GUGU-27382 format. One line per field, with one value per atom (N, C-alpha, C, CB): residue number from 1; chain; residue in three letters; x negated, y negated, z; atom name. Coordinates in steps of 0.2 Angstrom, whole numbers, plus 2048, in hexadecimal, padded with zeros to 3 digits. Last residue first. Glycine has a CB too. Example, Ala and Ser with C-alpha at 12.3 -4.5 7.8 and 13.67 -1.06 7.14 Angstrom:
pos <- c(2,2,2,2,1,1,1,1) $
unit <- c(A,A,A,A,A,A,A,A) $
code <- c(SER,SER,SER,SER,ALA,ALA,ALA,ALA) $
x <- c(7C0,7BC,7C0,7BA,7BE,7C2,7BE,7C7) $
y <- c(80B,805,800,803,81C,816,810,816) $
z <- c(823,824,827,81D,827,827,827,82D) $
site <- c(N,CA,C,CB,N,CA,C,CB) $
This chain:
pos <- c(106,106,106,106,105,105,105,105,104,104,104,104,103,103,103,103,102,102,102,102,101,101,101,101,100,100,100,100,99,99,99,99,98,98,98,98,97,97,97,97,96,96,96,96,95,95,95,95,94,94,94,94,93,93,93,93,92,92,92,92,91,91,91,91,90,90,90,90,89,89,89,89,88,88,88,88,87,87,87,87,86,86,86,86,85,85,85,85,84,84,84,84,83,83,83,83,82,82,82,82,81,81,81,81,80,80,80,80,79,79,79,79,78,78,78,78,77,77,77,77,76,76,76,76,75,75,75,75,74,74,74,74,73,73,73,73,72,72,72,72,71,71,71,71,70,70,70,70,69,69,69,69,68,68,68,68,67,67,67,67,66,66,66,66,65,65,65,65,64,64,64,64,63,63,63,63,62,62,62,62,61,61,61,61,60,60,60,60,59,59,59,59,58,58,58,58,57,57,57,57,56,56,56,56,55,55,55,55,54,54,54,54,53,53,53,53,52,52,52,52,51,51,51,51,50,50,50,50,49,49,49,49,48,48,48,48,47,47,47,47,46,46,46,46,45,45,45,45,44,44,44,44,43,43,43,43,42,42,42,42,41,41,41,41,40,40,40,40,39,39,39,39,38,38,38,38,37,37,37,37,36,36,36,36,35,35,35,35,34,34,34,34,33,33,33,33,32,32,32,32,31,31,31,31,30,30,30,30,29,29,29,29,28,28,28,28,27,27,27,27,26,26,26,26,25,25,25,25,24,24,24,24,23,23,23,23,22,22,22,22,21,21,21,21,20,20,20,20,19,19,19,19,18,18,18,18,17,17,17,17,16,16,16,16,15,15,15,15,14,14,14,14,13,13,13,13,12,12,12,12,11,11,11,11,10,10,10,10,9,9,9,9,8,8,8,8,7,7,7,7,6,6,6,6,5,5,5,5,4,4,4,4,3,3,3,3,2,2,2,2,1,1,1,1) $
unit <- c(A,A,A,A,A,A,A,A,A,A,A,A,A,A,A,A,A,A,A,A,A,A,A,A,A,A,A,A,A,A,A,A,A,A,A,A,A,A,A,A,A,A,A,A,A,A,A,A,A,A,A,A,A,A,A,A,A,A,A,A,A,A,A,A,A,A,A,A,A,A,A,A,A,A,A,A,A,A,A,A,A,A,A,A,A,A,A,A,A,A,A,A,A,A,A,A,A,A,A,A,A,A,A,A,A,A,A,A,A,A,A,A,A,A,A,A,A,A,A,A,A,A,A,A,A,A,A,A,A,A,A,A,A,A,A,A,A,A,A,A,A,A,A,A,A,A,A,A,A,A,A,A,A,A,A,A,A,A,A,A,A,A,A,A,A,A,A,A,A,A,A,A,A,A,A,A,A,A,A,A,A,A,A,A,A,A,A,A,A,A,A,A,A,A,A,A,A,A,A,A,A,A,A,A,A,A,A,A,A,A,A,A,A,A,A,A,A,A,A,A,A,A,A,A,A,A,A,A,A,A,A,A,A,A,A,A,A,A,A,A,A,A,A,A,A,A,A,A,A,A,A,A,A,A,A,A,A,A,A,A,A,A,A,A,A,A,A,A,A,A,A,A,A,A,A,A,A,A,A,A,A,A,A,A,A,A,A,A,A,A,A,A,A,A,A,A,A,A,A,A,A,A,A,A,A,A,A,A,A,A,A,A,A,A,A,A,A,A,A,A,A,A,A,A,A,A,A,A,A,A,A,A,A,A,A,A,A,A,A,A,A,A,A,A,A,A,A,A,A,A,A,A,A,A,A,A,A,A,A,A,A,A,A,A,A,A,A,A,A,A,A,A,A,A,A,A,A,A,A,A,A,A,A,A,A,A,A,A,A,A,A,A,A,A,A,A,A,A,A,A,A,A,A,A,A,A,A,A,A,A,A,A,A,A,A,A,A,A,A,A,A,A,A,A) $
code <- c(UNK,UNK,UNK,UNK,UNK,UNK,UNK,UNK,UNK,UNK,UNK,UNK,UNK,UNK,UNK,UNK,UNK,UNK,UNK,UNK,UNK,UNK,UNK,UNK,UNK,UNK,UNK,UNK,UNK,UNK,UNK,UNK,UNK,UNK,UNK,UNK,UNK,UNK,UNK,UNK,UNK,UNK,UNK,UNK,UNK,UNK,UNK,UNK,UNK,UNK,UNK,UNK,UNK,UNK,UNK,UNK,UNK,UNK,UNK,UNK,UNK,UNK,UNK,UNK,UNK,UNK,UNK,UNK,UNK,UNK,UNK,UNK,UNK,UNK,UNK,UNK,UNK,UNK,UNK,UNK,UNK,UNK,UNK,UNK,UNK,UNK,UNK,UNK,UNK,UNK,UNK,UNK,UNK,UNK,UNK,UNK,UNK,UNK,UNK,UNK,UNK,UNK,UNK,UNK,UNK,UNK,UNK,UNK,UNK,UNK,UNK,UNK,UNK,UNK,UNK,UNK,UNK,UNK,UNK,UNK,UNK,UNK,UNK,UNK,UNK,UNK,UNK,UNK,UNK,UNK,UNK,UNK,UNK,UNK,UNK,UNK,UNK,UNK,UNK,UNK,UNK,UNK,UNK,UNK,UNK,UNK,UNK,UNK,UNK,UNK,UNK,UNK,UNK,UNK,UNK,UNK,UNK,UNK,UNK,UNK,UNK,UNK,UNK,UNK,UNK,UNK,UNK,UNK,UNK,UNK,UNK,UNK,UNK,UNK,UNK,UNK,UNK,UNK,UNK,UNK,UNK,UNK,UNK,UNK,UNK,UNK,UNK,UNK,UNK,UNK,UNK,UNK,UNK,UNK,UNK,UNK,UNK,UNK,UNK,UNK,UNK,UNK,UNK,UNK,UNK,UNK,UNK,UNK,UNK,UNK,UNK,UNK,UNK,UNK,UNK,UNK,UNK,UNK,UNK,UNK,UNK,UNK,UNK,UNK,UNK,UNK,UNK,UNK,UNK,UNK,UNK,UNK,UNK,UNK,UNK,UNK,UNK,UNK,UNK,UNK,UNK,UNK,UNK,UNK,UNK,UNK,UNK,UNK,UNK,UNK,UNK,UNK,UNK,UNK,UNK,UNK,UNK,UNK,UNK,UNK,UNK,UNK,UNK,UNK,UNK,UNK,UNK,UNK,UNK,UNK,UNK,UNK,UNK,UNK,UNK,UNK,UNK,UNK,UNK,UNK,UNK,UNK,UNK,UNK,UNK,UNK,UNK,UNK,UNK,UNK,UNK,UNK,UNK,UNK,UNK,UNK,UNK,UNK,UNK,UNK,UNK,UNK,UNK,UNK,UNK,UNK,UNK,UNK,UNK,UNK,UNK,UNK,UNK,UNK,UNK,UNK,UNK,UNK,UNK,UNK,UNK,UNK,UNK,UNK,UNK,UNK,UNK,UNK,UNK,UNK,UNK,UNK,UNK,UNK,UNK,UNK,UNK,UNK,UNK,UNK,UNK,UNK,UNK,UNK,UNK,UNK,UNK,UNK,UNK,UNK,UNK,UNK,UNK,UNK,UNK,UNK,UNK,UNK,UNK,UNK,UNK,UNK,UNK,UNK,UNK,UNK,UNK,UNK,UNK,UNK,UNK,UNK,UNK,UNK,UNK,UNK,UNK,UNK,UNK,UNK,UNK,UNK,UNK,UNK,UNK,UNK,UNK,UNK,UNK,UNK,UNK,UNK,UNK,UNK,UNK,UNK,UNK,UNK,UNK,UNK,UNK,UNK,UNK,UNK,UNK,UNK,UNK,UNK,UNK,UNK,UNK,UNK,UNK,UNK,UNK,UNK,UNK,UNK,UNK,UNK,UNK,UNK,UNK,UNK) $
x <- c(EFC,EFF,EFF,EFA,EF6,EFD,F00,F00,EE8,EEB,EF2,EE8,EE7,EE5,EE8,EDE,EEB,EEF,EEE,EEE,EE1,EE8,EEC,EEA,ED6,ED6,EDD,ED1,EDA,ED9,ED9,ED3,ED9,EDF,EDF,EE1,ECB,ED0,ED7,ED1,EC6,EC5,ECA,EBE,ECB,ECE,ECC,ECA,EC5,ECC,ECE,ECF,EB7,EBA,EC1,EB7,EB7,EB6,EB8,EAE,EBA,EBF,EBE,EBE,EAE,EB5,EBA,EB7,EA5,EA4,EAB,E9F,EA8,EA9,EA9,EA3,EB1,EAB,EAC,EA9,EB8,EB9,EB2,EBF,EB9,EB5,EB6,EAE,EC6,EC2,EBE,EC7,ECD,ECB,EC7,EC6,ED9,ED4,ED2,ED5,EE3,EE4,EDE,EEA,EE6,EE2,EE2,EDA,EF6,EF1,EED,EF3,EFA,EFB,EF5,EFB,F00,EFA,EFB,EF3,F0C,F09,F03,F07,F1A,F13,F10,F10,F27,F26,F1F,F2A,F25,F29,F28,F30,F16,F1B,F1F,F18,F0B,F0F,F14,F12,EFA,F01,F05,F02,EED,EF0,EF7,EEF,EDE,EE5,EE8,EE7,ED4,ED5,EDD,ED3,EC8,ED0,ED1,ED3,EBB,EBE,EC5,EBB,EB1,EB6,EBA,EB4,EAA,EAA,EB0,EAA,EAB,EA5,EA4,EA3,EB5,EB4,EAD,EB9,EB7,EB4,EB2,EB7,EBF,EB9,EB4,EBB,EC9,EC4,EBE,EC7,ED0,ECD,EC8,ED3,ED3,ECF,ECC,ED3,EDC,ED6,ED1,ED7,EE6,EE2,EDC,EE6,EEB,EE8,EE4,EEE,EF0,EEA,EE7,EEB,EF6,EF7,EF0,EFC,EF6,EF2,EF3,EEA,EFE,EFF,EFB,F06,EFA,EF9,EF9,EF3,EFF,EFF,EFF,F04,EF9,EFB,EFA,EF8,EF3,EFA,EFD,EFC,EE5,EE8,EEF,EE5,EE7,EE2,EE6,EDE,EE7,EEA,EE5,EED,EEB,EE6,EEA,EE3,EEF,EF2,EEC,EF7,EEF,EEC,EF0,EE5,EF7,EF1,EEE,EF1,F03,F02,EFB,F08,F01,F03,F03,F0A,EF3,EFA,EFB,EFE,EE5,EE8,EEF,EE4,EE1,EE4,EE7,EEA,ED5,ED8,EDA,ED2,ED4,ED5,ED8,ED9,ECA,ECF,ECF,ECC,EC9,EC8,ECD,EC8,EC8,EC9,EC8,ED0,EC8,EC2,EC2,EBC,ED2,ED3,ECD,ED4,ED9,ED2,ED4,ED0,EE6,EE0,EDA,EDF,EF1,EED,EE7,EEB,EFF,EF8,EF4,EF4,F10,F0A,F04,F0B,F1B,F18,F11,F16,F1E,F21,F1E,F28,F1D,F1D,F21,F20,F15,F1A,F1A,F21,F04,F09,F0F,F06,EFA,EFE,F04,F01,EEA,EF0,EF4,EEF,EDF,EE2,EE9,EE3,ED0,ED7,ED9,EDB,EC0,EC4,ECB,EC3,EB9,EB5,EBA,EB1,EC2,EBC,EB8,EB7,ED3,ECE,EC7,ECD,EE4,EDD,ED8,EDC,EF0,EED,EE6,EED,EFE,EF7,EF5,EF5,F0C,F09,F01,F0A,F11,F15,F12,F17,F11,F0D,F11,F07,F18,F19,F14,F20) $
y <- c(D63,D6A,D6C,D6E,D57,D57,D5E,D54,D59,D57,D57,D51,D5B,D61,D5F,D61,D4F,D55,D5B,D58,D47,D46,D4C,D3F,D4D,D4D,D4C,D48,D49,D50,D51,D53,D3B,D3F,D46,D3E,D3A,D37,D3B,D30,D3F,D42,D40,D40,D35,D3C,D40,D3F,D2A,D2A,D31,D25,D2D,D2C,D2C,D25,D2F,D35,D33,D36,D22,D27,D2D,D29,D1B,D19,D1F,D13,D21,D22,D21,D1E,D1C,D23,D25,D27,D0D,D10,D18,D0D,D0A,D0B,D0F,D10,CFE,D03,D04,D03,CF9,CF8,CFE,CF6,CF0,CF6,CF4,CFB,CEB,CEA,CF0,CE4,CED,CE7,CE6,CE8,CF3,CF3,CED,CF5,CF8,CF3,CF4,CEC,D07,D03,CFE,D07,D0A,D0A,D05,D08,D09,D0F,D10,D10,D02,D01,D08,CFD,D02,D02,D02,CFD,D02,D07,D08,D06,D00,CFD,D02,CF7,CFE,D03,CFE,D08,CF9,CF7,CFB,CF0,D00,CFF,CFD,D05,D00,CFE,CFD,CF8,D0C,D08,D06,D0B,D0E,D0E,D09,D0C,D19,D14,D14,D13,D22,D20,D1A,D1F,D30,D29,D28,D24,D3D,D3A,D33,D3A,D45,D42,D3F,D3C,D49,D4D,D4A,D53,D3E,D41,D45,D45,D3C,D37,D3A,D31,D49,D47,D42,D45,D46,D4C,D4B,D53,D3B,D3B,D40,D3B,D42,D3C,D3B,D36,D4B,D4D,D48,D50,D42,D46,D49,D4C,D33,D3A,D3D,D3E,D23,D28,D2F,D26,D15,D1B,D21,D1D,D05,D0B,D11,D0B,CF5,CFB,D01,CFB,CE5,CEB,CF0,CEC,CD9,CDA,CE0,CD4,CDD,CD7,CD7,CD6,CED,CE9,CE3,CEC,CFC,CF5,CF1,CF3,D0C,D08,D01,D0A,D18,D13,D0E,D0F,D2A,D24,D1F,D23,D37,D36,D2F,D37,D38,D3C,D3B,D39,D30,D37,D3B,D38,D26,D27,D2E,D24,D1A,D21,D21,D25,D0E,D10,D17,D0A,D05,D0B,D0D,D11,CF5,CF9,CFF,CF4,CEA,CF0,CF4,CF5,CD9,CDE,CE4,CDC,CD6,CD4,CDA,CD1,CD8,CD9,CD7,CD6,CD4,CDB,CDC,CE0,CC6,CC8,CCF,CC3,CC5,CC5,CC7,CBD,CD1,CCC,CCB,CCB,CD7,CD9,CD2,CDE,CD8,CD3,CD6,CCC,CE1,CE0,CDC,CE7,CE3,CDE,CDC,CDF,CF5,CEF,CE9,CEF,CFD,CFC,CF5,CFD,D04,CFF,CFE,CF9,D11,D0E,D0A,D13,D14,D12,D0E,D0E,D21,D1B,D1A,D1D,D25,D26,D20,D26,D2C,D29,D2A,D21,D32,D2D,D29,D28,D3A,D3D,D38,D3F,D37,D37,D39,D30,D39,D3B,D3A,D42,D2C,D32,D33,D2F,D28,D28,D2E,D29,D1C,D23,D22,D26,D10,D15,D1C,D13,D04,D09,D0E,D0B,CF4,CFB,CFF,CFD) $
z <- c(F61,F61,F68,F5E,F60,F60,F62,F5A,F5F,F66,F66,F68,F51,F56,F5D,F56,F4C,F4A,F4F,F43,F50,F52,F51,F4F,F49,F50,F53,F53,F3C,F3E,F46,F3B,F3D,F3B,F3E,F34,F40,F45,F43,F44,F33,F3A,F3F,F3C,F2B,F2A,F30,F24,F30,F30,F2F,F2A,F2D,F34,F35,F36,F1F,F24,F2B,F23,F1B,F1A,F1E,F12,F20,F23,F21,F20,F18,F20,F23,F23,F0C,F0D,F15,F09,F0A,F0D,F0E,F14,EFA,F01,F03,F02,EEE,EF0,EF8,EEE,EE3,EE9,EEA,EEF,ED4,ED8,EDE,ED4,EC8,ECC,ED0,ED1,EBE,EC2,EC7,EC6,EAE,EB4,EB7,EB1,EA7,EA8,EAE,EA7,EA0,EA6,EA6,EAC,E90,E94,E9A,E90,E8B,E8A,E8E,E82,E93,E91,E90,E96,E98,E91,E8E,E8E,EA6,EA3,E9C,EA5,EAE,EAA,EA6,EA5,EBB,EB7,EB4,EBC,EBD,EBE,EB9,EBC,EC7,EC1,EC2,EBC,ED1,ED1,EC9,ED5,ED8,ED2,ED2,ECC,EE4,EE3,EDE,EEA,EE7,EE3,EE4,EDC,EEB,EF0,EED,EF7,EE2,EE5,EE9,EDF,EE0,EDF,EE1,ED7,EEE,EE7,EE6,EE6,EFB,EF6,EF0,EF6,F01,F04,F00,F0A,EF8,EF8,EFC,EFC,EFB,EF4,EF4,EEF,F08,F06,EFF,F07,F06,F0A,F09,F12,EFF,EFC,F00,EFC,F08,F02,EFE,EFE,F12,F14,F0D,F18,F0A,F0D,F0E,F09,F0B,F09,F0D,F0A,F05,F09,F07,F0A,F05,F01,F06,EFC,F06,F0A,F05,F0F,F03,F00,F05,EF9,F08,F08,F05,F05,F07,F03,F03,EFC,F0B,F08,F05,F03,F14,F14,F11,F1B,F13,F11,F10,F0A,F1F,F1B,F19,F1F,F20,F21,F1D,F20,F25,F22,F24,F1B,F2C,F26,F23,F21,F37,F38,F32,F3B,F34,F35,F36,F2F,F36,F36,F38,F3C,F2A,F30,F31,F32,F23,F23,F2A,F20,F1B,F21,F20,F26,F12,F11,F18,F0C,F0F,F13,F12,F1A,EFD,F04,F08,F05,EEF,EF3,EFA,EF0,EE7,EEB,EEF,EE6,EE3,EE7,EEA,EEB,EDF,EDA,EDD,ED8,EE5,EE6,EE1,EED,EDB,EDE,EDF,EDA,EDB,EDB,EDE,EDD,ED2,ED8,ED7,EDC,EC4,EC8,ECF,EC9,EC4,EC0,EC4,EB9,ED1,ECD,ECA,ED1,ED0,ED3,ECF,ED5,ED3,ECE,ED1,EC9,ED7,EDA,ED5,EE1,ED5,ED2,ED5,ECA,EDE,EDD,ED8,EE3,EDB,EDF,EDE,EDF,ED0,ED4,ED9,ED0,EC9,ECC,ED1,EC6,ECF,ECA,ECD,EC7,ED3,ED5,ECF,ED8,ED6,ED1,ED3,ECA,EDD,EDE,EDA,EE6,ED9,ED9,EDB,ED2,EDD,EDB,EDB,ED4,EEA,EE6,EE4,EEB,EE7,EEA,EE6,EEA) $
site <- c(N,CA,C,CB,N,CA,C,CB,N,CA,C,CB,N,CA,C,CB,N,CA,C,CB,N,CA,C,CB,N,CA,C,CB,N,CA,C,CB,N,CA,C,CB,N,CA,C,CB,N,CA,C,CB,N,CA,C,CB,N,CA,C,CB,N,CA,C,CB,N,CA,C,CB,N,CA,C,CB,N,CA,C,CB,N,CA,C,CB,N,CA,C,CB,N,CA,C,CB,N,CA,C,CB,N,CA,C,CB,N,CA,C,CB,N,CA,C,CB,N,CA,C,CB,N,CA,C,CB,N,CA,C,CB,N,CA,C,CB,N,CA,C,CB,N,CA,C,CB,N,CA,C,CB,N,CA,C,CB,N,CA,C,CB,N,CA,C,CB,N,CA,C,CB,N,CA,C,CB,N,CA,C,CB,N,CA,C,CB,N,CA,C,CB,N,CA,C,CB,N,CA,C,CB,N,CA,C,CB,N,CA,C,CB,N,CA,C,CB,N,CA,C,CB,N,CA,C,CB,N,CA,C,CB,N,CA,C,CB,N,CA,C,CB,N,CA,C,CB,N,CA,C,CB,N,CA,C,CB,N,CA,C,CB,N,CA,C,CB,N,CA,C,CB,N,CA,C,CB,N,CA,C,CB,N,CA,C,CB,N,CA,C,CB,N,CA,C,CB,N,CA,C,CB,N,CA,C,CB,N,CA,C,CB,N,CA,C,CB,N,CA,C,CB,N,CA,C,CB,N,CA,C,CB,N,CA,C,CB,N,CA,C,CB,N,CA,C,CB,N,CA,C,CB,N,CA,C,CB,N,CA,C,CB,N,CA,C,CB,N,CA,C,CB,N,CA,C,CB,N,CA,C,CB,N,CA,C,CB,N,CA,C,CB,N,CA,C,CB,N,CA,C,CB,N,CA,C,CB,N,CA,C,CB,N,CA,C,CB,N,CA,C,CB,N,CA,C,CB,N,CA,C,CB,N,CA,C,CB,N,CA,C,CB,N,CA,C,CB,N,CA,C,CB,N,CA,C,CB,N,CA,C,CB,N,CA,C,CB,N,CA,C,CB,N,CA,C,CB,N,CA,C,CB,N,CA,C,CB,N,CA,C,CB,N,CA,C,CB,N,CA,C,CB,N,CA,C,CB,N,CA,C,CB,N,CA,C,CB,N,CA,C,CB,N,CA,C,CB) $
């Protein structure tokens, strides 16, 4: 389960809770799906919920990287588990689809 999303200059950091398994190969197909709150990023069996604020950050950030770290209650530094790069065009399409859906719902 994804615990938190942190904004960084070149994307976001997704902190997963300790004990959840991340697939070794994070380079699989990543799918962005529009939802009522923003989007879902589905990759290798993981679902990452991306509110509109995250999409806006990725739209304006220097990069579109998603870094995965594992949270541990007693650890001072969270271990790095891998990263992926999202297509900026895909982010813009999903955000545009979300904005259109919000305009048509009114």
